[in-house]
Wavefront OBJ file of the C-alpha trace (Angstrom):
o trace
v -0.277 0.188 -0.048
v 1.561 3.267 -1.135
v 2.388 6.098 1.833
v 0.092 8.965 1.863
v 1.068 12.312 1.660
v -0.782 14.986 3.949
v -1.348 18.501 3.117
v -2.693 20.830 5.759
v -6.051 21.522 6.431
v -9.178 19.298 6.151
v -6.787 16.775 4.113
v -4.626 16.489 7.132
v -7.633 15.369 9.054
v -8.646 12.863 6.801
v -4.991 11.443 6.688
v -4.909 11.120 10.304
v -8.450 9.488 10.299
v -8.399 7.465 6.779
v -11.208 5.484 7.804
v -13.610 8.304 7.272
v -12.897 7.618 3.598
v -10.883 4.494 2.845
v -11.510 0.950 4.125
v -15.347 1.349 4.666
v -17.650 -1.238 4.208
v -20.658 0.295 2.532
v -24.130 -0.818 0.729
v -27.580 -0.339 0.478
v -30.633 -2.225 2.317
v -33.610 -3.529 0.373
v -36.478 -6.018 0.436
v -37.422 -9.009 -1.678
v -39.028 -6.439 -4.103
v -35.999 -4.160 -4.572
v -37.582 -1.220 -2.516
v -35.147 0.276 -0.086
v -35.495 -0.402 3.675
v -34.913 3.003 5.347
v -33.458 2.642 9.189
v -32.575 -0.924 8.799
v -29.958 -1.921 11.440
v -26.802 -3.293 10.248
v -24.181 -5.428 12.375
v -20.746 -5.847 11.807
v -18.682 -8.506 13.764
v -15.010 -9.142 13.570
v -13.486 -11.310 16.311
v -12.228 -10.639 18.469
v -13.435 -6.812 18.041
v -16.811 -5.479 19.513
v -19.507 -5.577 17.134
v -20.289 -2.421 15.423
v -23.859 -1.080 14.429
v -24.759 1.255 11.686
v -28.486 2.505 10.803
v -29.495 2.617 7.090
v -30.394 6.170 6.183
v -33.659 7.272 4.256
v -32.265 5.790 0.983
v -31.104 2.324 2.648
v -27.587 3.029 2.543
v -25.155 2.477 5.501
v -21.336 2.784 5.764
v -19.060 1.101 8.399
v -15.537 2.846 9.063
v -12.115 1.401 9.262
v -13.380 -2.224 9.353
v -9.596 -3.300 9.129
v -8.479 -6.645 7.276
v -9.243 -10.187 7.687
v -12.935 -11.798 7.465
v -16.287 -9.761 8.711
v -19.625 -10.926 9.103
v -22.707 -8.821 8.216
v -26.198 -8.900 9.431
v -29.022 -6.745 8.893
v -32.627 -6.514 10.300
v -35.635 -4.490 10.432
v -38.846 -4.781 12.398
v -40.483 -7.735 10.844
v -37.667 -8.226 8.221
v -34.400 -10.611 8.212
v -31.545 -11.023 6.055
v -29.003 -14.096 5.841
v -25.345 -13.701 7.282
v -23.068 -12.225 4.745
v -19.214 -13.291 5.016
v -16.994 -10.888 3.193
v -13.620 -9.619 3.447
v -13.204 -6.710 5.766
v -11.232 -4.387 3.315
v -13.857 -4.991 0.731
v -14.416 -1.882 -1.617
v -17.420 -2.619 -3.919
v -20.794 -1.772 -2.447
v -22.803 -4.460 -0.891
v -26.463 -5.190 -1.643
v -28.297 -6.491 1.558
v -31.932 -8.150 0.889
v -34.189 -8.526 3.932
v -37.430 -10.828 3.792
v -40.558 -11.250 6.016
v -39.568 -13.140 9.181
v -40.885 -13.650 12.648
v -37.492 -13.580 14.203
v -35.089 -10.597 13.322
v -31.248 -10.458 13.349
v -30.037 -8.955 16.255
v -26.984 -8.631 18.365
v -26.805 -10.063 22.203
v -24.321 -8.520 24.079
v -24.458 -8.930 27.898
v -25.631 -12.649 27.808
v -21.798 -14.228 27.172
v -19.913 -11.090 27.559
v -19.059 -10.945 23.923
v -21.173 -9.580 21.122
v -23.009 -12.651 19.157
v -25.824 -13.239 16.735
v -29.085 -14.115 18.693
v -28.799 -17.441 16.941
v -25.356 -18.488 18.588
v -26.675 -17.366 22.207
v -28.069 -20.317 24.244
v -29.227 -18.429 27.289
v -32.679 -17.631 27.489
v -32.731 -13.914 26.402
v -35.291 -11.503 24.987
v -33.798 -8.266 23.037
v -35.882 -5.200 22.800
v -34.532 -2.458 20.227
v -35.564 0.978 20.160
v -37.825 0.378 17.179
v -39.521 -2.255 19.288
v -39.900 -0.222 22.076
v -41.226 3.036 20.155
v -43.857 0.662 18.402
v -45.268 -0.950 21.679
v -48.329 0.997 23.185
v -46.976 1.381 26.741
v -45.585 4.615 28.255
v -42.650 3.368 30.448
v -40.178 0.576 30.065
v -41.488 -1.261 32.494
v -44.838 -1.662 30.379
v -42.869 -3.161 27.625
v -40.865 -5.519 29.931
v -44.783 -6.819 30.811
v -44.916 -8.602 27.140
v -41.361 -10.738 27.854
v -42.017 -14.568 28.943
v -41.369 -15.621 32.393
v -41.314 -11.792 33.552
v -44.130 -10.832 36.143
v -43.856 -6.966 36.893
v -45.676 -6.111 39.853
v -46.227 -2.390 40.860
v -47.529 -1.231 44.184
v -49.822 1.552 43.035
v -49.914 3.781 39.764
v -47.101 5.567 37.814
v -44.363 6.468 40.108
v -45.153 3.178 42.625
v -42.224 0.935 43.599
v -41.905 -1.773 40.880
v -40.284 -5.223 40.878
v -39.733 -8.217 38.651
v -40.182 -11.536 39.414
v -38.446 -13.678 36.854
v -39.181 -17.444 36.704
v -40.304 -17.397 40.251
v -37.184 -15.387 41.650
v -37.756 -12.862 44.359
v -37.855 -9.129 42.932
v -34.369 -8.570 44.528
v -32.652 -11.161 42.508
v -32.406 -9.056 39.244
v -28.858 -7.736 38.156
v -29.760 -4.036 36.504
v -27.251 -2.414 34.420
v -27.146 0.711 32.679
v -24.474 1.068 30.053
v -22.851 -1.729 31.514
v -22.809 -0.125 35.222
v -24.690 -1.889 38.093
v -27.606 0.471 39.721
v -28.997 -1.755 42.193
v -29.253 -1.055 45.664
v -27.155 -2.631 48.258
v -28.451 -6.180 48.561
v -30.016 -6.124 45.086
v -33.283 -4.303 45.277
v -34.211 -2.167 42.063
v -37.184 0.209 41.509
v -37.981 -0.707 37.713
v -40.202 2.496 37.649
v -37.391 4.925 37.159
v -36.226 3.632 33.794
v -37.315 5.496 30.578
v -37.885 3.916 27.368
v -37.187 6.729 25.138
v -33.807 6.638 26.570
v -32.752 3.075 25.712
v -31.366 2.087 22.224
v -31.695 -1.880 23.377
v -33.091 -3.825 26.414
v -31.587 -7.064 26.899
v -33.076 -9.363 29.721
v -31.114 -12.785 30.260
v -33.525 -15.278 32.408
v -31.851 -17.386 35.012
v -28.300 -16.784 37.159
v -25.531 -14.968 35.448
v -23.305 -14.896 38.508
v -20.653 -16.627 36.644
v -20.797 -13.707 34.459
v -21.636 -10.547 36.441
v -21.302 -11.857 39.934
v -23.116 -10.509 42.880
v -27.148 -9.684 42.545
v -27.191 -11.611 39.032
v -29.116 -14.473 40.934
v -32.486 -14.492 39.159
v -31.754 -12.416 35.915
v -29.841 -10.020 34.251
v -31.306 -6.696 32.804
v -29.159 -4.555 30.585
v -30.283 -1.214 29.313
v -27.809 0.265 26.380
v -28.523 4.069 25.472
v -27.949 5.332 22.177
v -24.325 6.416 20.760
v -23.790 9.478 18.340
v -21.324 6.926 16.494
v -24.324 4.737 15.456
v -27.330 6.775 15.824
v -27.496 10.220 14.101
v -30.956 12.151 15.029
v -32.432 14.656 16.678
v -36.059 14.148 18.521
v -38.489 15.569 20.354
v -41.736 14.990 21.553
v -44.923 16.034 24.030
v -47.593 14.154 25.457
v -50.617 14.911 27.899
v -53.644 12.928 28.902
v -55.998 12.440 31.836
v -54.883 11.959 35.441
v -52.822 15.072 34.746
v -50.296 13.255 33.022
v -47.683 14.996 30.649
v -44.609 13.618 28.961
v -41.792 15.401 27.511
v -38.531 14.140 25.672
v -35.773 15.977 23.587
v -32.305 14.728 22.225
v -30.447 14.124 19.651
v -26.847 13.079 18.381
v -24.092 13.311 15.549
v -21.069 12.255 14.442
v -17.896 14.609 14.092
v -15.289 12.166 12.199
v -14.204 9.725 14.988
v -16.198 11.695 17.519
v -19.997 10.737 18.351
v -21.871 12.568 21.089
v -25.561 11.670 21.612
v -27.930 13.098 24.859
v -31.363 13.267 26.069
v -33.900 14.384 28.412
v -37.483 13.336 29.684
v -39.616 14.067 32.344
v -43.151 12.213 32.973
v -45.319 13.737 35.467
v -48.810 12.831 36.754
v -51.329 13.810 39.205
v -52.613 10.034 39.929
v -55.910 8.987 40.870
v -56.405 10.416 44.313
v -54.821 12.882 46.843
v -50.895 12.420 47.378
v -50.670 10.061 44.262
v -48.992 12.562 42.300
v -45.388 11.600 40.752
v -42.461 13.191 38.711
v -39.573 11.091 36.742
v -36.830 12.884 35.259
v -34.177 11.536 33.170
v -31.174 12.864 31.460
v -27.941 11.288 29.747
v -25.263 12.095 27.645
v -22.819 9.605 25.985
v -19.329 10.591 24.355
v -17.600 8.167 22.190
v -14.334 8.456 20.502
v -12.789 6.094 18.056
v -9.122 6.124 16.660
v -7.962 3.849 13.739
v -7.116 0.482 14.404
v -10.181 0.008 16.713
v -9.382 1.942 19.663
v -12.454 3.036 21.272
v -13.137 5.586 24.281
v -16.440 6.086 25.921
v -17.691 8.168 28.500
v -21.407 8.085 29.972
v -23.523 10.162 32.032
v -27.118 9.293 33.495
v -28.992 10.908 36.199
v -32.535 10.210 37.350
v -34.507 12.424 40.130
v -37.854 10.907 40.618
v -40.620 12.196 43.534
v -43.853 10.487 44.287
v -46.767 10.449 46.904
v -47.582 7.209 48.446
v -51.537 7.446 49.260
v -51.354 4.030 50.708
v -53.294 0.700 50.180
v -56.931 2.296 49.845
v -58.291 -0.588 47.545
v -59.398 -4.009 48.446
v -59.616 -4.793 52.170
v -59.569 -8.522 52.533
v -58.842 -8.112 56.410
v -61.870 -5.799 56.853
v -59.705 -3.028 58.257
v -60.533 0.773 57.459
v -57.766 2.172 55.472
v -58.015 5.949 54.395
v -55.834 7.577 52.139
v -52.312 8.405 53.483
v -51.590 12.119 52.739
v -48.126 12.505 54.290
v -45.902 9.843 52.985
v -43.649 10.681 49.901
v -40.371 9.191 48.621
v -37.663 11.774 46.883
v -34.822 9.939 45.157
v -32.191 10.880 42.725
v -29.147 8.677 41.087
v -26.374 9.676 39.092
v -24.283 7.224 37.119
v -20.568 8.145 35.639
v -18.835 5.636 33.707
v -15.965 5.311 31.097
v -15.119 2.490 28.842
v -12.216 1.625 26.722
v -12.027 -1.015 23.727
v -8.781 -1.674 21.947
v -7.193 -4.150 19.778
v -3.840 -4.962 21.429
v -2.981 -7.858 18.829
v -4.621 -9.308 15.607
v -6.492 -12.004 18.106
v -6.447 -9.984 21.475
v -9.042 -7.201 22.477
v -8.700 -5.329 25.588
v -11.537 -3.873 27.520
v -11.304 -1.664 30.584
v -14.161 0.235 32.331
v -14.736 2.215 35.641
v -17.869 3.542 37.235
v -19.035 5.668 39.954
v -22.675 5.364 41.184
v -24.541 7.407 43.965
v -28.102 7.309 45.307
v -29.873 9.636 47.674
v -33.371 8.645 48.845
v -35.300 10.662 51.266
v -38.442 9.065 52.692
v -41.219 10.966 54.809
v -44.254 9.465 56.734
v -46.182 10.297 59.732
v -43.572 8.765 61.685
v -40.950 11.517 60.806
v -38.103 11.632 57.921
v -35.687 9.052 57.113
v -32.865 8.551 54.605
v -30.721 6.010 52.620
v -27.488 6.611 50.862
v -25.765 4.437 48.641
v -22.593 4.525 46.614
v -20.766 2.237 44.576
v -17.385 2.460 42.595
v -16.381 -0.338 40.115
v -13.450 -1.422 38.014
v -13.424 -3.869 35.330
v -10.773 -5.361 33.039
v -11.830 -8.178 30.503
v -9.469 -9.662 27.738
v -10.697 -11.267 24.748
v -8.392 -13.989 22.863
v -9.491 -15.601 19.687
v -7.164 -18.947 20.100
v -8.784 -20.256 16.416
v -11.403 -19.459 14.199
v -14.756 -19.512 15.973
v -12.807 -19.996 19.610
v -13.042 -17.101 21.730
v -11.613 -16.595 25.375
v -12.570 -13.988 28.002
v -11.005 -13.361 31.009
v -10.773 -10.784 33.544
v -11.600 -9.290 36.861
v -13.848 -6.814 38.419
v -13.907 -4.801 41.654
v -16.771 -3.404 43.488
v -16.859 -1.107 46.483
v -20.247 -0.708 47.990
v -21.334 1.874 50.891
v -24.919 1.893 52.506
v -26.080 4.410 55.106
v -29.470 4.515 56.738
v -31.333 6.305 59.341
v -32.038 3.087 61.355
v -28.317 1.801 61.211
v -26.679 3.390 64.035
v -23.712 2.371 66.425
v -23.597 2.316 70.042
v -23.606 5.940 70.156
v -27.004 5.976 68.142
v -25.066 7.678 65.349
v -25.664 6.642 61.596
v -22.598 4.602 60.187
v -21.872 3.157 56.836
v -21.769 -0.420 55.793
v -19.008 -0.971 53.787
v -18.698 -4.105 51.055
v -16.019 -4.833 48.682
v -16.473 -7.520 46.164
v -13.885 -9.031 43.830
v -14.622 -11.113 40.935
v -12.204 -13.228 38.801
v -13.638 -15.053 35.644
v -13.006 -16.881 32.636
v -15.381 -18.036 29.580
v -14.764 -19.815 26.420
v -17.137 -19.743 23.530
v -16.706 -22.390 20.816
v -18.575 -22.547 17.545
v -18.724 -25.606 15.117
v -19.599 -25.131 11.591
v -22.274 -22.718 12.195
v -24.508 -25.164 13.846
v -23.086 -25.796 17.216
v -22.601 -23.205 20.020
v -21.024 -23.951 23.553
v -20.154 -21.371 25.964
v -18.561 -22.487 29.402
v -17.338 -20.116 32.254
v -16.692 -20.043 35.917
v -16.352 -17.000 38.369
v -14.696 -16.748 41.857
v -16.553 -13.946 43.840
v -14.728 -12.909 46.735
v -16.951 -10.954 49.334
v -15.253 -8.685 52.323
v -17.802 -6.943 54.637
v -15.939 -4.203 56.739
v -16.467 -4.107 60.692
v -20.135 -3.545 61.954
v -20.366 -2.042 65.432
v -23.080 -2.996 68.222
v -26.298 -0.663 68.243
v -27.284 1.274 71.248
v -30.094 -1.140 72.069
v -28.118 -4.451 72.691
v -29.898 -6.241 70.101
v -26.980 -6.232 67.340
v -23.560 -7.097 68.879
v -20.526 -5.863 67.347
v -19.406 -7.887 64.090
v -15.789 -8.099 63.236
v -14.846 -7.479 59.341
v -15.630 -11.165 57.310
v -14.824 -12.427 54.135
v -16.824 -14.813 51.857
v -15.460 -16.751 48.994
v -17.632 -18.640 46.283
v -17.481 -20.319 42.720
v -19.959 -19.833 40.203
v -19.923 -21.783 36.908
v -22.271 -21.657 33.998
v -22.806 -23.416 30.761
v -25.220 -23.279 27.888
v -25.131 -24.772 24.492
v -27.355 -24.518 21.228
v -27.538 -26.740 17.997
v -29.035 -25.850 14.920
v -30.629 -29.377 13.999
v -31.893 -28.148 10.661
v -33.082 -25.151 9.029
v -35.499 -23.515 11.548
v -35.045 -25.825 14.330
v -32.692 -24.755 17.185
v -32.105 -26.730 20.591
v -30.796 -24.739 23.399
v -30.128 -25.465 27.233
v -28.121 -23.864 30.019
v -27.550 -24.119 34.010
v -25.602 -22.316 36.361
v -25.716 -21.015 40.032
v -25.866 -17.181 41.476
v -25.681 -15.392 44.913
v -27.252 -12.363 46.625
v -25.260 -10.832 49.354
v -27.452 -9.632 52.505
v -28.884 -6.053 52.002
v -28.337 -3.168 54.654
v -31.350 -4.075 56.638
v -30.656 -7.694 56.866
v -27.200 -7.015 58.262
v -28.495 -4.077 60.768
v -31.172 -6.268 62.414
v -29.397 -9.698 63.058
v -27.113 -11.064 65.822
v -25.411 -13.346 63.257
v -22.108 -12.644 62.529
v -21.892 -15.203 59.889
v -24.648 -14.341 57.698
v -23.989 -15.729 54.206
v -25.229 -14.593 50.629
v -28.286 -16.196 49.262
v -27.874 -18.350 46.630
v -29.598 -20.412 43.602
v -29.061 -23.073 40.876
v -31.026 -23.175 37.826
v -31.253 -25.260 34.548
v -33.304 -24.642 30.903
v -33.667 -26.466 27.947
v -35.952 -25.364 24.885
v -36.583 -25.984 21.381
v -37.120 -23.039 18.942
v -38.932 -23.993 15.664
v -39.463 -21.912 12.641
v -42.355 -22.573 9.863
v -43.743 -21.080 6.670
v -40.128 -19.451 5.368
v -39.319 -18.251 9.121
v -42.691 -16.277 9.291
v -43.871 -18.212 12.183
v -41.647 -18.884 14.835
v -42.456 -20.861 18.220
v -40.086 -21.263 21.368
v -40.842 -23.822 24.168
v -38.409 -23.662 27.141
v -38.708 -25.729 30.504
v -36.913 -24.276 33.533
v -36.234 -25.192 37.255
v -34.978 -22.768 39.884
v -33.831 -24.063 43.322
v -33.204 -21.183 45.772
v -31.545 -22.208 49.019
v -29.573 -20.226 51.941
v -32.340 -17.772 51.902
v -32.138 -15.509 55.047
v -35.188 -16.046 57.373
v -36.215 -14.342 60.709
v -36.737 -17.413 63.439
v -39.675 -17.467 65.512
v -40.029 -19.006 69.073
v -41.089 -22.338 67.713
v -38.083 -22.623 65.140
v -35.133 -21.399 67.871
v -33.842 -25.204 67.815
v -32.775 -24.581 64.005
v -29.973 -22.011 64.795
v -28.643 -20.044 67.434
v -29.117 -16.840 65.812
v -32.233 -14.554 65.531
v -31.956 -14.961 61.575
v -30.116 -17.171 59.533
v -29.809 -18.822 55.730
v -32.188 -21.647 56.295
v -35.007 -21.028 53.956
v -35.628 -22.692 50.773
v -37.976 -22.713 47.749
v -38.316 -23.522 44.176
v -39.744 -22.802 40.897
v -40.259 -24.664 37.632
v -42.213 -24.195 34.581
v -42.683 -23.556 30.983
v -42.511 -20.578 28.961
v -44.278 -20.670 25.359
v -43.161 -17.573 22.636
v -45.150 -17.657 19.490
v -44.185 -14.971 16.898
v -45.796 -14.494 13.380
v -44.788 -12.183 10.498
v -47.654 -13.147 8.082
v -47.227 -9.829 5.851
v -44.238 -7.147 5.985
v -46.401 -4.675 7.981
v -48.108 -6.900 10.345
v -46.268 -8.411 13.284
v -48.027 -11.049 16.056
v -46.358 -12.066 19.282
v -47.828 -13.987 22.154
v -45.913 -15.519 24.996
v -47.458 -17.844 27.726
v -45.613 -18.651 31.266
v -46.521 -21.637 33.524
v -45.129 -21.482 36.962
v -45.270 -23.755 39.918
v -43.465 -22.155 42.553
v -43.416 -23.461 46.201
v -42.364 -22.677 49.757
v -39.995 -25.390 50.869
v -38.920 -26.665 54.653
v -36.116 -24.863 56.542
v -32.662 -26.693 56.816
v -32.813 -29.073 59.533
v -36.519 -29.502 59.327
v -38.759 -31.414 57.006
v -42.310 -30.003 58.369
v -41.000 -26.245 59.634
v -41.177 -23.472 57.201
v -40.443 -19.646 57.543
v -43.420 -17.693 59.512
v -46.685 -17.434 58.227
v -46.259 -19.660 55.244
v -47.305 -23.431 54.611
v -45.305 -26.196 53.301
v -45.684 -26.524 49.617
v -47.720 -23.013 49.307
v -47.400 -20.876 46.409
v -44.996 -17.964 46.546
v -46.080 -14.285 46.798
v -47.171 -12.401 43.912
v -46.261 -15.075 41.205
v -48.994 -16.375 39.517
v -49.142 -19.709 38.278
v -50.437 -18.641 34.809
v -49.600 -15.497 32.859
v -49.700 -14.536 29.108
v -49.614 -11.645 26.889
v -50.195 -10.735 23.153
v -49.212 -7.922 20.853
v -49.876 -7.001 17.472
v -48.340 -4.329 15.521
v -49.432 -2.935 12.180
v -47.557 -0.480 9.910
v -49.057 0.496 6.437
v -47.950 4.090 5.055
v -48.123 6.798 7.472
v -50.008 4.783 10.077
v -48.821 2.664 12.947
v -51.142 0.825 15.372
v -50.450 -1.424 18.353
v -52.815 -3.139 20.509
v -51.526 -5.562 23.421
v -53.076 -7.433 26.383
v -51.454 -8.599 29.489
v -53.283 -11.534 31.302
v -52.321 -12.597 34.579
v -53.690 -15.649 36.713
v -54.774 -15.438 40.294
v -51.677 -14.860 42.877
v -51.141 -15.370 46.535
v -50.862 -11.972 48.022
v -50.206 -10.592 51.558
v -52.468 -8.233 53.706
v -51.652 -4.417 52.341
v -51.522 -2.876 55.741
v -49.681 -5.077 57.947
v -47.891 -7.616 55.432
v -47.376 -11.037 55.920
v -48.374 -11.390 59.458
v -51.752 -9.824 58.667
v -52.667 -12.506 56.436
v -52.467 -14.212 53.167
v -55.178 -13.458 50.509
v -56.078 -14.439 46.843
v -55.623 -11.698 44.427
v -57.921 -12.667 41.442
v -57.327 -12.948 37.503
v -56.922 -9.702 35.720
v -56.604 -8.585 32.170
v -55.123 -5.181 31.053
v -55.662 -3.979 27.227
v -53.710 -1.359 25.785
v -54.052 0.258 22.445
v -51.470 2.708 20.726
v -50.717 4.359 17.344
v -49.407 7.375 15.334
v -50.105 9.157 12.216
v -47.138 10.405 10.149
v -48.609 14.045 9.148
v -45.160 14.714 7.139
v -41.656 13.366 7.078
v -40.239 13.412 10.749
v -43.443 14.926 12.565
v -46.136 12.471 13.928
v -49.231 12.536 16.014
v -49.206 10.058 18.689
v -51.821 8.311 21.100
v -52.137 5.482 23.751
v -54.448 4.006 25.825
v -54.350 1.675 28.629
v -56.768 -0.310 30.712
v -59.060 0.127 27.495
v -62.122 -1.468 28.920
v -61.622 0.714 32.310
v -61.492 -2.446 34.393
v -60.705 -2.447 38.269
v -57.725 -4.828 39.027
v -54.775 -4.858 41.360
v -51.323 -5.859 40.440
v -50.403 -5.726 44.478
v -53.460 -6.360 46.741
v -54.952 -3.244 48.017
v -53.138 -1.063 45.418
v -55.493 -0.117 42.606
v -54.144 0.069 39.095
v -55.384 3.067 37.150
v -58.753 3.018 35.391
v -58.750 4.067 31.791
v -55.912 6.293 30.882
v -54.403 7.898 27.755
v -52.092 10.351 26.283
v -51.872 12.202 23.206
v -49.248 14.309 21.573
v -46.786 15.452 18.704
v -43.439 13.621 17.906
v -40.702 15.124 15.733
v -37.565 13.444 14.539
v -34.934 14.664 12.068
v -31.893 12.461 10.736
v -29.244 14.159 8.706
v -28.209 12.149 5.688
l 1 2 3 4 5 6 7 8 9 10 11 12 13 14 15 16 17 18 19 20 21 22 23 24 25 26 27 28 29 30 31 32 33 34 35 36 37 38 39 40 41 42 43 44 45 46 47 48 49 50 51 52 53 54 55 56 57 58 59 60 61 62 63 64 65 66 67 68 69 70 71 72 73 74 75 76 77 78 79 80 81 82 83 84 85 86 87 88 89 90 91 92 93 94 95 96 97 98 99 100 101 102 103 104 105 106 107 108 109 110 111 112 113 114 115 116 117 118 119 120 121 122 123 124 125 126 127 128 129 130 131 132 133 134 135 136 137 138 139 140 141 142 143 144 145 146 147 148 149 150 151 152 153 154 155 156 157 158 159 160 161 162 163 164 165 166 167 168 169 170 171 172 173 174 175 176 177 178 179 180 181 182 183 184 185 186 187 188 189 190 191 192 193 194 195 196 197 198 199 200 201 202 203 204 205 206 207 208 209 210 211 212 213 214 215 216 217 218 219 220 221 222 223 224 225 226 227 228 229 230 231 232 233 234 235 236 237 238 239 240 241 242 243 244 245 246 247 248 249 250 251 252 253 254 255 256 257 258 259 260 261 262 263 264 265 266 267 268 269 270 271 272 273 274 275 276 277 278 279 280 281 282 283 284 285 286 287 288 289 290 291 292 293 294 295 296 297 298 299 300 301 302 303 304 305 306 307 308 309 310 311 312 313 314 315 316 317 318 319 320 321 322 323 324 325 326 327 328 329 330 331 332 333 334 335 336 337 338 339 340 341 342 343 344 345 346 347 348 349 350 351 352 353 354 355 356 357 358 359 360 361 362 363 364 365 366 367 368 369 370 371 372 373 374 375 376 377 378 379 380 381 382 383 384 385 386 387 388 389 390 391 392 393 394 395 396 397 398 399 400 401 402 403 404 405 406 407 408 409 410 411 412 413 414 415 416 417 418 419 420 421 422 423 424 425 426 427 428 429 430 431 432 433 434 435 436 437 438 439 440 441 442 443 444 445 446 447 448 449 450 451 452 453 454 455 456 457 458 459 460 461 462 463 464 465 466 467 468 469 470 471 472 473 474 475 476 477 478 479 480 481 482 483 484 485 486 487 488 489 490 491 492 493 494 495 496 497 498 499 500 501 502 503 504 505 506 507 508 509 510 511 512 513 514 515 516 517 518 519 520 521 522 523 524 525 526 527 528 529 530 531 532 533 534 535 536 537 538 539 540 541 542 543 544 545 546 547 548 549 550 551 552 553 554 555 556 557 558 559 560 561 562 563 564 565 566 567 568 569 570 571 572 573 574 575 576 577 578 579 580 581 582 583 584 585 586 587 588 589 590 591 592 593 594 595 596 597 598 599 600 601 602 603 604 605 606 607 608 609 610 611 612 613 614 615 616 617 618 619 620 621 622 623 624 625 626 627 628 629 630 631 632 633 634 635 636 637 638 639 640 641 642 643 644 645 646 647 648 649 650 651 652 653 654 655 656 657 658 659 660 661 662 663 664 665 666 667 668 669 670 671 672 673 674 675 676 677 678 679 680 681 682 683 684 685 686 687 688 689 690 691 692 693 694 695 696 697 698 699 700 701 702 703 704 705 706 707 708 709 710 711 712 713 714 715 716 717 718 719 720 721 722 723 724 725 726 727 728 729 730 731
């Protein structure tokens, strides 16, 4: 290759970053009729580098910059359309023409399931992916509304918008989900997370991996892992704004955009969702803002800085609905919650050698929560610092090994966590993880991923309290090993078998440590297995997936009653057990290019098991073998999206069988009751007035039914929003 001579000015810039003009893979995307497919997603994979993403413009054209040499894999997809994989030389100069056809399962890249970017067909874990286009087409107003349509997922909100929201995945507890924003853990100390704060318009991609993921991501990934990736100006160049309003004094505003300036990509956004609620002190406000800056050097050295902030405030009028205990409950006009969290993170990806890739990452997370009730104010302060190093080595074609380490330093402080002088003090915990994973592929049909992680937890000294109920604890350590394996085999065109198994752990939270006299309280753990069959029909226009799963939860923390003191010398201990098994069935149909149908059904058999050391005793107020709280035996959903010309219409329904729930005023000690079956129907749509400007409308609880996701906390009646959306993409 001839050496280039660089003059000054713009030409000098292009010589420093020659990938801007030379060595770029480019082409167009079309459908089977030859018509262009605008806004299609195109993925470029090249081991051991991170996947690149491009979005086609309005003419269907796309371009990747500086793909280097060697072999590259190109995938393309659009809602309801998919194409075949294309293997090409990375330095190909002539343009590509990618043809997409109607398909029930569209190609996408899964990033978080196995620590390396892989096509969805190569991932054996049970994972669901929602792209920004999927979220925009769904009828819900918040990200949690989209999660309701995923198999194996039960979304439970205590009240209306702004109410505390948790996920029960495959029967796991709501604090068993690892949540990451742009790769940064944002769980509370001990694993809890309130999903009401996530904004759908800030997500470029959402991945939910069912089953324990501690071999990959360590603590808190005991039941599932949820990763929300935000847009990058390097991949998505657009500007947008929207304004919506509706009943219950609901208002939502969004604005943002991004652009690429040579090797620099910048993307940011801000949003507000505000509502007055159904009764007094039921109002809420959720603000989100974010900024992402990417800088790419030639030869694939990428630097990224990401900042996210959330501020939310909500009233809590209490459980003013169903009263199974026949106790009078009025509306709570005092209790309110105010929370603000910040996430700062950086990441470096570099190609150190032809077969070696290095990733370094760091993050700072802080959370401030203030709570006011009739008993006075209280607060919780949490923070986390993190560092990650991961090295990917391509030992041979289709053989990739990833190894590295992670460090997290957590800090928790609360009004009720006090020392002998009744002063607040912080709990501090350091978590170190060393991991290795290997991904193997044979003939494009067999995929195997195996890995393990050593997790080492160090809890700092815990002083005694002022009341004598908690003695002082010396600093302690705990080390555990967590393996995981998954495999998939493509039997024939359209038939795919998949299976996985692994373990997970959740360290005790701040309150479990504050109100125990046990100096050796251990993490809660799980082990899990699943296996399934995915089958496509009618030239891939129909696809079904049936997956069986089994989860065994053990070492769960329980407070012992007087009759159970013979099982342990401590007031609380790791003695409780439970299990959950069942089936997940997903059906997708693509009868025509503009029509997408999807249905999901989950059967869950979840049961309380005996305490360690006893065949008959269980945790207080429960019965042996009874159904777990707020986890329905039967649940399902269906969704239809129709697009034609300027119109898009989506309609969906969520079905939940009856669940066992607790007394909404006194908790589990007040008794358990059946929460009846309910169904929620939704409708949404938009009409494009002109290019980039559209009218939007959404209606939830279409038939104005009374139901309660959590017993005693009525959901909103029929509620709607309507507004205007603007989007512009530079060509």
